[in-house]
FINUZA-692687 format. One line per field, with one value per residue (C-alpha): residue in three letters; x, y, z. Coordinates in steps of 0.1 Angstrom, whole numbers, plus 5000, padded with zeros to 4 digits. Layout:
<rs>
r ALA_...
xx X_...
yy Y_...
zz Z_...
</rs>
This chain:
<rs>
r MET_THR_THR_ALA_ALA_ALA_THR_PHE_ALA_ALA_ALA_ALA_ALA_ALA_ASP_PRO_GLY_ARG_TRP_GLU_ALA_ASP_ALA_LEU_ASP_ARG_ALA_ARG_ARG_LEU_GLU_GLU_LEU_LEU_GLY_ASP_PRO_TYR_ASP_THR_THR_ASN_PRO_HIS_GLY_LEU_HIS_ALA_LEU_PHE_ASP_ALA_ASP_ALA_ARG_CYS_ILE_PRO_PRO_ALA_ARG_THR_GLU_GLN_LEU_LEU_ALA_SER_THR_GLY_LEU_GLY_ALA_GLU_PHE_VAL_PRO_VAL_GLU_HIS_GLY_GLY_ARG_LEU_THR_ARG_ALA_ASP_LEU_LEU_ALA_ARG_ALA_LEU_ARG_PRO_VAL_PHE_ARG_ARG_ASP_VAL_ALA_LEU_GLY_PHE_GLY_PHE_GLY_ILE_SER_SER_LEU_PHE_ALA_VAL_SER_ALA_VAL_TRP_ALA_ALA_GLY_SER_PRO_GLU_GLN_ARG_ARG_HIS_LEU_ALA_GLN_LEU_LEU_LEU_GLY_GLY_GLY_ARG_ALA_THR_ILE_LEU_HIS_HIS_GLU_LEU_ALA_HIS_ALA_ASN_ALA_ILE_LEU_ARG_HIS_GLU_PHE_THR_ALA_GLY_ALA_ALA_PRO_ASP_GLY_GLY_TYR_ARG_LEU_ASP_GLY_ARG_LYS_ASP_VAL_ILE_ILE_ASN_ALA_SER_ARG_THR_GLY_ALA_HIS_VAL_VAL_TRP_ALA_ARG_THR_ASP_GLN_ALA_ARG_GLY_PRO_ARG_SER_HIS_SER_VAL_LEU_LEU_LEU_ASP_PRO_ALA_GLN_LEU_PRO_ALA_GLU_ALA_ALA_ARG_ILE_LEU_PRO_ARG_VAL_ALA_THR_PRO_GLY_MET_ARG_GLY_ALA_LEU_PHE_SER_GLY_LEU_GLU_PHE_THR_ASP_CYS_PRO_VAL_PRO_ALA_ASP_ALA_LEU_VAL_GLY_ARG_THR_GLY_GLU_GLY_VAL_ALA_LEU_ALA_LEU_ARG_THR_PHE_GLN_VAL_ASN_ARG_SER_LEU_ILE_CYS_GLY_VAL_VAL_THR_ALA_ALA_ALA_ASP_THR_VAL_LEU_HIS_SER_ALA_VAL_ARG_ALA_ALA_THR_THR_GLY_ARG_SER_THR_PRO_ILE_ALA_ARG_ARG_TRP_THR_LYS_PRO_LEU_ALA_GLY_VAL_PHE_ALA_ASP_LEU_LEU_ALA_CYS_ASP_SER_MET_ALA_THR_VAL_VAL_LEU_ARG_ALA_LEU_SER_LEU_LEU_PRO_ASP_ARG_ALA_HIS_VAL_ALA_ALA_ALA_ALA_VAL_LYS_TYR_VAL_VAL_PRO_ASP_LEU_LEU_ARG_GLU_ASN_LEU_GLU_GLU_LEU_ALA_THR_VAL_LEU_GLY_ALA_ARG_GLY_TYR_GLN_HIS_ASP_SER_PRO_GLU_TYR_GLY_ALA_LEU_ASP_LYS_LEU_VAL_ARG_ASP_LEU_PRO_VAL_ALA_GLY_LEU_GLY_HIS_ALA_GLY_THR_ALA_SER_CYS_GLN_ALA_VAL_ILE_VAL_PRO_GLN_LEU_ARG_THR_LEU_ALA_GLU_ARG_ALA_TRP_PHE_ALA_GLU_GLU_GLU_PRO_PRO_PRO_GLU_LEU_PHE_ARG_ARG_GLY_ALA_GLU_LEU_PRO_ALA_LEU_ASP_TYR_ARG_LEU_LEU_GLY_ILE_ALA_GLY_GLY_GLY_ASP_PHE_MET_ALA_ALA_SER_LEU_ILE_GLY_SER_ALA_THR_ARG_LEU_ALA_PRO_SER_ARG_GLY_VAL_GLY_GLY_GLN_ILE_ALA_VAL_LEU_ALA_GLU_LEU_ALA_GLU_GLY_PHE_VAL_ASN_GLU_LEU_ARG_ALA_LEU_ARG_GLU_GLN_CYS_ARG_ASN_LEU_PRO_ALA_TYR_GLY_ALA_THR_ALA_LEU_ALA_ASP_PRO_ALA_VAL_CYS_VAL_LEU_GLY_ASP_ARG_TYR_CYS_LEU_ILE_VAL_ALA_ALA_ALA_ALA_VAL_LEU_GLY_ILE_TRP_GLU_GLY_GLN_ASP_GLY_THR_ASP_SER_PHE_LEU_ALA_HIS_PRO_ALA_TRP_ALA_VAL_LEU_ALA_LEU_SER_ARG_ILE_GLY_ASP_ARG_LEU_GLY_ILE_ALA_VAL_PRO_GLU_LEU_PRO_ASP_GLY_CYS_LEU_ASP_HIS_VAL_LEU_ASP_GLU_LEU_VAL_ARG_ARG_TYR_ARG_GLN_GLY_LEU_SER_CYS_ASP_LEU_ASP_ALA_THR_SER_LEU_ALA_GLN
xx 8885_8913_8930_8916_8879_8884_8899_8863_8841_8857_8857_8819_8809_8824_8810_8777_8779_8802_8784_8767_8797_8818_8793_8795_8832_8831_8808_8828_8858_8841_8829_8862_8876_8849_8861_8843_8816_8816_8853_8855_8891_8879_8877_8852_8831_8796_8812_8831_8799_8777_8802_8802_8767_8761_8786_8767_8797_8803_8828_8859_8877_8854_8843_8882_8883_8851_8867_8898_8876_8861_8827_8816_8822_8789_8769_8783_8771_8797_8794_8809_8836_8819_8805_8770_8753_8720_8702_8699_8735_8741_8722_8742_8776_8763_8747_8782_8780_8742_8746_8764_8753_8725_8736_8770_8753_8735_8759_8788_8767_8733_8722_8748_8734_8698_8713_8728_8701_8680_8712_8716_8681_8680_8711_8735_8768_8786_8768_8769_8804_8811_8793_8811_8842_8830_8819_8847_8871_8855_8830_8795_8764_8734_8700_8676_8640_8610_8582_8558_8527_8529_8566_8589_8620_8639_8612_8596_8600_8614_8632_8621_8637_8625_8637_8667_8674_8704_8687_8695_8676_8673_8670_8653_8645_8655_8654_8669_8677_8700_8725_8760_8751_8784_8804_8791_8805_8773_8736_8707_8679_8641_8631_8595_8597_8560_8537_8508_8501_8504_8528_8550_8554_8593_8627_8658_8690_8728_8747_8786_8787_8820_8808_8777_8783_8789_8762_8735_8739_8746_8750_8730_8742_8741_8711_8704_8682_8668_8681_8711_8730_8762_8753_8758_8723_8725_8707_8710_8694_8696_8686_8683_8712_8722_8719_8732_8710_8732_8724_8689_8688_8665_8638_8616_8591_8603_8611_8581_8584_8622_8612_8587_8613_8640_8625_8614_8651_8655_8624_8636_8671_8664_8645_8672_8697_8679_8668_8709_8705_8676_8699_8719_8691_8680_8714_8713_8680_8694_8722_8699_8681_8712_8734_8742_8720_8728_8697_8675_8658_8630_8595_8583_8610_8606_8574_8590_8624_8615_8589_8610_8636_8605_8597_8632_8636_8598_8615_8644_8624_8602_8630_8650_8623_8615_8653_8657_8627_8641_8666_8643_8608_8619_8590_8565_8582_8571_8540_8558_8586_8562_8544_8580_8585_8551_8553_8587_8589_8561_8570_8606_8588_8565_8600_8618_8588_8588_8624_8626_8602_8633_8660_8642_8665_8695_8679_8688_8720_8725_8761_8767_8779_8760_8726_8727_8717_8679_8678_8697_8677_8647_8657_8673_8645_8625_8649_8660_8627_8607_8585_8549_8562_8576_8543_8524_8542_8536_8501_8501_8515_8494_8458_8454_8463_8441_8410_8431_8449_8417_8401_8428_8458_8449_8439_8446_8484_8514_8538_8572_8599_8610_8646_8631_8630_8664_8695_8725_8704_8717_8698_8701_8720_8700_8693_8674_8664_8644_8621_8586_8560_8527_8508_8527_8503_8509_8536_8533_8498_8504_8533_8509_8486_8508_8525_8491_8484_8513_8508_8472_8478_8499_8469_8460_8493_8499_8526_8541_8538_8502_8500_8520_8494_8465_8481_8491_8451_8439_8460_8447_8412_8420_8429_8398_8377_8402_8394_8358_8361_8386_8367_8337_8360_8352_8378_8388_8427_8449_8415_8410_8436_8413_8391_8405_8386_8400_8438_8428_8424_8460_8470_8459_8470_8509_8505_8496_8524_8546_8531_8535_8573_8579_8561_8585_8615_8606_8596_8630_8654_8675_8684_8715_8704_8684_8668_8654_8641_8622_8587_8592_8602_8577_8547_8559_8565_8529_8511_8522_8514_8478_8474_8481_8460_8432_8424_8421_8454_8458_8476_8513_8523_8542_8579_8574_8588_8614_8627_8628_8644_8668_8682_8683_8703_8729_8733_8741_8763_8781_8781_8758_8736_8698_8689_8683_8721_8733_8766_8797_8801_8834_8840
yy 3612_3599_3567_3555_3566_3547_3516_3516_3519_3491_3468_3477_3475_3440_3427_3441_3412_3433_3464_3457_3444_3475_3495_3481_3484_3521_3529_3505_3525_3559_3550_3541_3575_3595_3578_3575_3598_3603_3611_3648_3649_3637_3666_3647_3636_3649_3674_3691_3687_3702_3729_3738_3738_3762_3787_3784_3775_3743_3717_3724_3697_3670_3685_3683_3647_3638_3654_3635_3603_3613_3613_3632_3603_3584_3606_3601_3571_3544_3549_3584_3573_3574_3549_3553_3520_3517_3540_3519_3510_3549_3553_3526_3543_3578_3566_3573_3608_3611_3592_3620_3652_3655_3693_3681_3651_3677_3706_3682_3655_3647_3685_3681_3645_3665_3691_3668_3641_3664_3663_3626_3622_3645_3659_3660_3640_3673_3682_3649_3649_3682_3676_3641_3662_3688_3665_3637_3668_3676_3704_3709_3716_3737_3731_3762_3750_3759_3773_3746_3751_3752_3761_3768_3791_3768_3762_3797_3819_3809_3826_3829_3825_3846_3842_3857_3868_3850_3814_3815_3828_3860_3850_3871_3862_3858_3830_3839_3803_3781_3757_3763_3791_3805_3777_3756_3748_3747_3762_3734_3762_3754_3782_3791_3796_3796_3818_3796_3770_3738_3705_3726_3754_3749_3742_3731_3754_3744_3773_3777_3805_3811_3822_3843_3886_3898_3926_3901_3872_3886_3862_3873_3871_3843_3833_3818_3789_3773_3738_3726_3758_3743_3743_3773_3790_3823_3838_3845_3872_3872_3903_3900_3874_3858_3823_3803_3781_3749_3755_3737_3703_3681_3700_3735_3730_3696_3708_3697_3662_3660_3670_3644_3617_3628_3639_3600_3593_3623_3616_3579_3585_3613_3588_3560_3582_3603_3572_3567_3602_3589_3559_3582_3595_3560_3549_3580_3567_3534_3551_3571_3540_3517_3540_3535_3505_3470_3456_3452_3486_3497_3485_3519_3523_3487_3499_3534_3517_3488_3503_3530_3504_3484_3516_3524_3490_3498_3529_3513_3485_3510_3533_3500_3483_3517_3523_3488_3494_3523_3499_3468_3485_3522_3526_3519_3533_3569_3565_3543_3570_3594_3571_3567_3606_3609_3581_3581_3618_3613_3580_3597_3628_3606_3586_3617_3627_3591_3592_3626_3611_3583_3612_3631_3661_3646_3658_3692_3685_3702_3702_3669_3640_3613_3633_3664_3646_3648_3687_3690_3668_3677_3713_3697_3673_3705_3717_3689_3687_3665_3690_3700_3712_3677_3659_3684_3675_3638_3642_3657_3627_3601_3615_3617_3581_3564_3560_3545_3524_3512_3503_3485_3475_3464_3427_3427_3429_3405_3404_3418_3398_3387_3401_3433_3424_3401_3414_3402_3402_3415_3444_3464_3498_3529_3547_3581_3580_3549_3565_3567_3593_3578_3547_3515_3498_3491_3464_3470_3465_3432_3420_3427_3403_3376_3381_3375_3347_3325_3335_3325_3288_3298_3319_3290_3275_3302_3321_3352_3337_3335_3371_3382_3362_3377_3415_3406_3400_3430_3450_3432_3441_3476_3478_3460_3489_3514_3502_3506_3543_3548_3535_3559_3592_3616_3617_3654_3646_3670_3690_3663_3679_3703_3676_3666_3634_3624_3633_3607_3581_3589_3587_3552_3540_3551_3531_3500_3505_3506_3473_3456_3468_3453_3419_3417_3425_3398_3372_3379_3369_3341_3332_3349_3374_3354_3384_3399_3364_3360_3374_3395_3427_3428_3417_3451_3471_3462_3464_3501_3508_3492_3515_3547_3534_3528_3488_3461_3450_3418_3417_3414_3379_3371_3377_3400_3434_3418_3401_3432_3450_3427_3431_3467_3465_3441_3463_3493_3473_3460_3491_3479_3503_3502_3494_3463_3461_3463_3481_3481_3516_3534_3531
zz 1664_1689_1684_1717_1703_1670_1691_1711_1681_1663_1690_1697_1662_1660_1692_1705_1730_1749_1749_1786_1800_1787_1801_1835_1834_1828_1856_1880_1868_1873_1908_1916_1903_1921_1953_1986_1987_2025_2028_2037_2022_1987_1965_1945_1977_1989_2012_1985_1959_1987_1993_1956_1955_1984_1968_1937_1916_1893_1912_1889_1899_1897_1864_1850_1864_1841_1812_1814_1816_1782_1795_1764_1745_1762_1742_1708_1688_1680_1646_1650_1674_1705_1729_1728_1720_1737_1762_1793_1792_1788_1820_1839_1829_1842_1874_1893_1888_1894_1927_1939_1921_1899_1889_1880_1859_1841_1839_1826_1813_1799_1790_1763_1748_1751_1727_1700_1700_1672_1652_1657_1645_1614_1611_1578_1578_1583_1611_1633_1624_1638_1669_1672_1673_1698_1723_1717_1725_1756_1746_1757_1736_1749_1740_1737_1741_1726_1748_1765_1782_1820_1814_1846_1837_1816_1792_1792_1762_1727_1698_1663_1629_1597_1563_1551_1515_1512_1521_1557_1587_1609_1647_1672_1709_1744_1771_1806_1819_1797_1812_1798_1776_1784_1779_1751_1717_1700_1705_1693_1689_1685_1667_1657_1617_1614_1633_1628_1658_1645_1640_1613_1636_1648_1631_1647_1638_1648_1659_1664_1689_1679_1644_1656_1656_1690_1684_1673_1697_1735_1765_1794_1831_1853_1870_1905_1905_1936_1928_1905_1921_1910_1873_1855_1839_1821_1793_1754_1735_1696_1679_1641_1643_1609_1606_1575_1557_1564_1601_1595_1613_1590_1572_1576_1601_1616_1650_1669_1655_1665_1701_1702_1688_1710_1740_1745_1753_1772_1796_1801_1806_1831_1851_1847_1862_1889_1908_1919_1934_1951_1960_1982_2003_2009_2022_2044_2057_2065_2079_2106_2113_2121_2138_2172_2177_2184_2182_2148_2129_2151_2137_2128_2102_2083_2063_2050_2046_2029_2006_1993_1985_1965_1949_1936_1923_1905_1893_1878_1862_1844_1832_1823_1801_1784_1777_1765_1743_1722_1708_1706_1697_1685_1669_1698_1725_1727_1750_1777_1776_1785_1811_1826_1831_1846_1872_1885_1895_1916_1933_1940_1955_1979_1987_1997_2018_2035_2039_2058_2087_2091_2089_2114_2126_2108_2074_2083_2081_2048_2047_2058_2035_2055_2056_2034_2001_2010_2009_1979_1960_1969_1956_1922_1909_1897_1879_1864_1845_1872_1881_1867_1833_1826_1840_1816_1789_1793_1799_1766_1748_1768_1771_1731_1722_1753_1729_1703_1727_1743_1710_1690_1713_1747_1748_1711_1710_1713_1743_1731_1731_1766_1759_1767_1804_1804_1817_1796_1761_1731_1715_1687_1690_1697_1665_1669_1632_1638_1670_1661_1671_1666_1665_1674_1698_1738_1742_1781_1784_1763_1787_1816_1803_1797_1829_1847_1826_1833_1871_1875_1882_1913_1930_1950_1963_1989_2000_1981_1948_1953_1963_1931_1909_1927_1924_1888_1883_1897_1874_1843_1856_1862_1824_1819_1832_1820_1783_1788_1801_1774_1746_1752_1751_1722_1697_1704_1708_1728_1738_1764_1785_1798_1811_1846_1844_1812_1825_1857_1834_1820_1858_1861_1828_1838_1871_1848_1831_1862_1872_1840_1839_1876_1865_1833_1853_1880_1852_1831_1860_1854_1889_1893_1916_1941_1958_1926_1916_1948_1946_1979_1962_1931_1955_1981_1945_1932_1963_1968_1931_1937_1968_1946_1921_1945_1935_1961_1975_1996_2027_2025_2036_2063_2058_2024_2043_2063_2034_2014_2044_2053_2018_2020_2052_2035_2005_2029_2050_2022_1998_1972_1953_1957_1921_1900_1892_1931_1921_1942_1957_1963_2002
</rs>
């Protein structure tokens, strides 16, 4: 551990009240170091990053800059000398990178966290120390997933590990698309150790590439991908590769449980950072709608621009609440984590389509720093795990839970602590070992009911607060109807995924969770941010969620769209992000 790392770890452990301020300070410093994204002479700007993407090479100078800042420490828990305190703060610290390039954020960032998270959850003290030293020293770790249903190329194929006479394993198999396979200091492998299907089919192995015999572990040629072209994807093939017994992470057969436990962090974190990339596209669209105009934005662009802004705030609300829940309610966050990964990608895809209409022909200027972000993000999102495979895996978590939630949790559970929704609240550190994978109720549904109850007296007062109260009641009624339908589901667990009608119930549930997050974040405002404390953004966000859900939605009150659009234009002109933080951007 370096002196700087040790100093930070000691200070963080002594004063959890500084965690949020420290994370925001690190984000601000990183934003300044990366510089003006629209400056064509900036080696870390969008022009240089788009050029690296077009040439299918990593942006070497920017990766070197990130290494010099010790970015790997963000993925190491404080107890091991790193900066990882809470998942919501990690997302905020990483947003400057994702605001510029999703591929960079994965290639030199969170893919390592996704790999090592199993070790943070169940690894031995020596395994944890080893990976902490690797990441703190600027190294990378690579995750070798097990195969999932509906898999894309990254999730297709898997490895098998048979028992060896010496108590270790013999590893076989091949995967053709693995990020950073050729430049990693550790492989974290989900390997099949039992040919029978079931929850004990896989185990997790931690491998040191330098210790593997060359004839048994072969790096395959680099693979071109349609998105995230600046990241390095290649393959690995193991042929009767010897693996020592102490490579096992946790217990034999614990791989599926570790995946369920760690993926809830991964899913929520992805959603918390890719909204920053969509933020860049929204800024491009506002630029297109305002450039060369001395008059206000054309009315035809008011609805899509204000609507996408409200959606991004809803996405950020949902991701932020779930990321905080991983610290505050670690045994109850697994369903909400799947819901956020289910909803946010769909909203972002719809948002990009809306913004494409505003950008018009400018959206085809693929190498333009001002307007090229749309094309790149459309290509990057599916490769980043925000495509069909990710959606299917989330359905597999949510759908089997619906009957139990309807029978035991909805309209019966107490609300979560208000700190879940309050910026600046002191929360416990993220501890992967505490994350639950079953049961735990539904704190988001309880929060929705509580918000609607508190808003109910405002329904007759008129104005935007009355509309907000009406919307809240509409979502509660939808939850009540959903409860009746889910109570009648047969108790056939995961086989329900084969029934499209049951999957639709899961769709509806996830949108209700999104509405609960918006209401919770709005209620949690302390007045510091006058825009977020005003009901307009929440009314617009909930109206759009209600439209997707197909429930009756009241007319938007006068001034609602204009209020949200004015804030969007203000943020664009003042160089502020379009998330809950309204962060100052480098200019």
